[in-house]
N, C-alpha and C positions, 0 to 999 in steps of 0.2 A: 489208770492215772487221767489220763483227758476228760474221761467223763467227770472227777471229782475236780481236777481243777476247772474245766467250765462251770462248773456248779459252785463255787466259789468267786470266780470272777463276778459272776452273774450275780450274787448278793450280796458282793461287796461294792459294785457300780451302783447296784439300785439303793444300798442305803445312803452314798452321796448325796443322791435325788431327793431319799426321805428327809433329809436332814432341811435341804433347800423348801419342803413342800408349803411349811407358814409363812414362806417369804412371800411378800407382795412386788410385784413385778418391778418395782420402784425401789426395792432393797437391794436389785441385783447388782447392782453398777454401783454403789457407793462404798470409796476409801476414805475412813474417816482419819486414819494417818496413815503414817508409812510402812510401819510392820504390820499392816491389818489390812487385808488384801480384800478385791470386793467376792461375792458368792460365784459370779460369772467365773471372775480367772481363775478361780479355784478347778470348776465343772469342768472348764477348758485347758487349764494346765497340767490336772489330772490323766486327762486324754490324750492330751499333746506329750507323754511322757512316754504310753504303750504308742504311741504312732512315730513316735520319733526312735525312739530303743529296739523296738520291735518290729514294726510292720515295715518299718522304709529298707530296714537291711535285713528281712529274712521272707520278705515276700515277692516275687518275681514280680516285676513289672506295676507295682503297686502304683496307684493313683493318689495322690495325696488330696485331701478333702480342700485346701483349700492355702496359696502357697505362701503368703501374710501370715499365718498362724505360728510359723516358727519363731516369726520373729514377737509377735505377739504375745507368746503364752510360755516361753521359755524363761524360767525362772534364774537361775545364775552359773548354765552348764557353758562357759566360755568354749568348750571344744566343736559346741553343736552353731556356734554361729552369733552374728548381733541380736539383741534385744532391745525391748524396754524397759525407760529405767524405773524401778519399782515404785517410786512415789509416782510415776503416772499410769497407773495403773485402773484407777477409778476417774481415767479418761475418756476411757473404752465405751460410747452409746453405743459404738458401733464395733464388730460385728453384734448383732443383736442378741439377745437373750435365747432367743427360740432358734436362731440360726447355730448357739452354741450347743444347744438339748439335740440339734441334728446332727452337729458334729458326734457327738458321744455314741448318737445309734448307729453310725455311720463307722465309726472304729472299733466298737463291739461285736458288730456282726463281721468284719473282717478278722478281730484275734479269734471270734468263736470257732469261724471258717479254720481259722489257722491251726490253733490246738485239735480239732475235730481231726485235721490229716497226718498229725508230726508228734512223735513221741521223742524227740531229741531233749536231753535234758537242760542242755542250754539254754532254750528258748523258754523250756519252765519257769528256771531258775531267773530269768528275767522277769518273765511274767508277775513272778511270786516276790521278788524285788518291786515291780509296780504296782504290785497289788499293799503291797506294806508302805509303798511311799502314800500309795491313793487311802489309807488310814493314817496314813501321820497329817494326811491332808484335808479327814473329816474331823479331826479332833480341834484343828486348825480354822477348820469353817465354823465350826459350833463357837468357840472363845472370837473371832473375827466378829460374828454374827454381832455375841452378846458386848461386844465393844462398839459395834456401830448402834445399836439401839439400845445400850447401856448410855451414848450422848446423845443421843436423841431428846430433846427438853421435855418430850411426853411421857421415856420411859413408855415404851410402848409395850403391852404382850407380846412375845415370839409364841410361846405354847403356856396355856394356864398348867398344863400340868408336864411343865419342863421344870423343875427347880431344880438347879443342882447343887444348890449352896447349902441344903438338908442336913446332912446327914450326921451323926452324931457318933461319937465315941462307945465304944461299947466295954470298956473297961477303963481304969486305972492305974494298971502295973507299968512296972520298967522288967527291961529283960539285962542280965548280967554275963558276959562274954569274956570267955578267958582270955589270958596271953596268950600268943601263940603264933604258929607259921599258918596259914592259910590260903587256899589259892583263890583265884581272881580270874575272872574271864567265862566268857560262853563254854559250857562243854558240850558236845553232841554232834547230832546232827541235823535235829531243824534249823530249821531260818533264825537269824541273826545280821545285825549290822557289822563292817568290817572293825569298826570302832570299839565292839568287845571281844574281838578275836586277840589272839597272842595272851592265853592262858599263862599265868605267871603268881608267883610266891608272895606273899607281904608278912609281915609282923605285923603285930598290933598287941600293945599293950592293955589291960584289964580294961575296961569300958562297959558304963551300965545305959541304957539304950531307952528311951521313952516306949512303950507299946501303946500309945495315943498320940494323938497329934493336938496344937495347940489349937482352943475354940476361941470364939469370937470372946468372951466373959473375960476371958483371961486376956487378950489383948486388951480389952477395952478398961482393966486393970494400968495397963502398960502405958495408953494413952491419958488416963484419967492423972497419972505420978508425972506428967509435963514432960513425958519419954523426946517425943519430936521435937524439944528447946532445949534438949541436955546435949550438949555435945556430948560427953565423956561417955557416950553410950555407940559414938556412931564410929565407923572409920573413915576417915577422912573425905574419900571421893563421896563416901553415904552423907556424911553431914553436907557437904556441896552441892548435891542433888535436891537434899530437905530443903535446904535454903533459898535455892535456884528457881524451884518449883512449888514453892510454899503448899508442900505437903506436912497435913496433918491426921492423916486418917489412911487408910487403906483404899486400892482403889473401887472405885462402884457406895464406897458410902457415902452419906449426904448425912450432915445434922439440921434436923427441921423442924423448927421450934422446939430447940434443947433435945431430941429425942433422937438417934442415932436410926436413919436407917438404908438398905440398901438394894439396888437393883439385882434382881433375878431376868432368869429368862421366862420366870413368868409373872413381872411384875415389881413393881416398887413394891415392899414390906420393911416393917419394923427389924433391927437384926435381932437375930437370934440369938441369944447368948449362950445357948449350950451346943449350938452348932462348930464344924468344922469349920476356922480360919481360915480365909482363903482371899488369892489376888494381892500376895505380900512379894515384894519382888527380896533379893538377898541383903540389899542392905536393910530393910526392915526385921528382914528375920535373924540377921545376926545381930542388930541390934536389942530384937528380944529376950535374944541367948543372953548378950551379956549384962539386960538388967534381972534377969533369973540367975545370975553366976552361974548357970552354965555354957552350953556352946553346941554349936552342931558338929554332925554328925561328917565325917570324912565317906568318900564314897566305898570304900575297902569296907569300912566298919558299918556302914549299910549295909552289904550287899551279905553280909555275911551274918548278919541278926537276922537280914532277910529271909534265909536260906528256913530259919524256924520257924519264918510267920506269913502272915499274906496281908499284904500290904497294898495300896493300890486307890485312898480315895482324894490323895491330892497328889500333885509333882512335890515330893519335897526335894528342899535347896540341902547340895552339901554344903562340906567346908574346903572343896577340893575343885582344884581346875581344871580345866576340858583339857587334857593332854592326852599321848597317842598312849596306847599301851607299849612293853618291849616288842620287840620285831615286828611292831603296826606297817602294816602292808597298804597303800594304796592301788586300786584297780589298773590298770591304763585308760586311755580319753573318757569320756565324759562321767562315767559312771564312777572312775576315782575322784570325784570332785562334790559323790553325796556329802562325805563326813568330814576327810580329811581338811579340806584345805580352811573350816573355822575354826580348829583348833587354835583360838588364840581370844584371849579378854573375854572369855565365855566361864561361867561357874553350872558344873554337872547338878542335873535334880537325878533323882531317883524315883520308882515307883511309877507311878499310872495316874488317873486322874478319873475324874468320874466324867470328861467329856472321852476320855480314851476310847478308842473301837475294842471289840470284845474278841478276846484274846491276841490283841496287839503289842502286849506288855510279857516281860520276864524280869526275875531278879536281877539279871547283869544287863538289864536296859541301860541305856546314858542317854539320854536326855541332856539339852543345854539351851542356855538363855543367856543371855547380857544381864549384870547384875540388877541393872535399871527396871528391867520386865519383869511385869506381874500379869498380864491381861489373861495369862494358860491360868488354869486353877489349881494356881502353889500355894503351898502351906509350910510347916513348920513339926520337925520332931524332934526334939532336945537330946543331947549325950550329959551323965555325970564324969 
């Protein structure tokens, strides 16, 4: 078991650094907006997680790498102590990026040494949680890098071969699901997050769900119809968001000399009408569904249908608020802050995306974001 977990640990930690490899040193510290953290902060925070929750608790006489790092790289764990404001993460020109890589190497060596010497299932479970936490940050790292470069006036290329918005649908069918009572939630002994637990039964009526996602071309028709100016299509909060922010198109789209372009990590290019739509927020997804005379699936309908299929090219908005399942229990201490305290004013997304780390998703995985957020690779699946 120790050899297997060490191998997994090394691979996942190296993948994070591989994502950063195309960056220039000036890119590491930039924070364009509050919700998009600098690459340097992601590198440090994921390392802080292992040091704080494992090494400090389970290694006798452990020497902390830097006493200031708990304040600098704690994200939202109130049980662990004070932290800098999220908006200030981009102000940290110090510690240097080199120092952060030293920090990663130091903690990696200590974790591998610990894993080589123990078989304690509790520690292994915490390491597994830390690795899944790092995989979440790998996805955030990719999308935060895109947000940073996508708001650079030069639209710089991250990697010419790293175009994550070129996927197309393989079919145009829909799937009919019979009314009935279905089990929802994670079943089995493999890893899941606490918000997937609490297996329970739900009743759903007959529904028909598309086995394909909305494309850029379909969304262009929505835009051309004047949808961003038609209040009848929008939820009230969504209409306020459109007008307050003067929204006329999806994130990263630019009308250049009468033709739509969008930014990808391989540079600025013309919108591919056949490719799957991405970077849509909940309000846009809901308005599009209204325009089509259809609706978004509930997270339960999505999970039931996904048991028969293999989805995961875009995070898909559902029409379900992010709430606890029956008998949901938060763990004691800081680990209990991981999911439960965010169960307010968020909508559930299901599936995975082209930026999701390998083997990191499940049909029961519950992602959640604010309805205004679209910097993740989010798309639309419709239900009749």
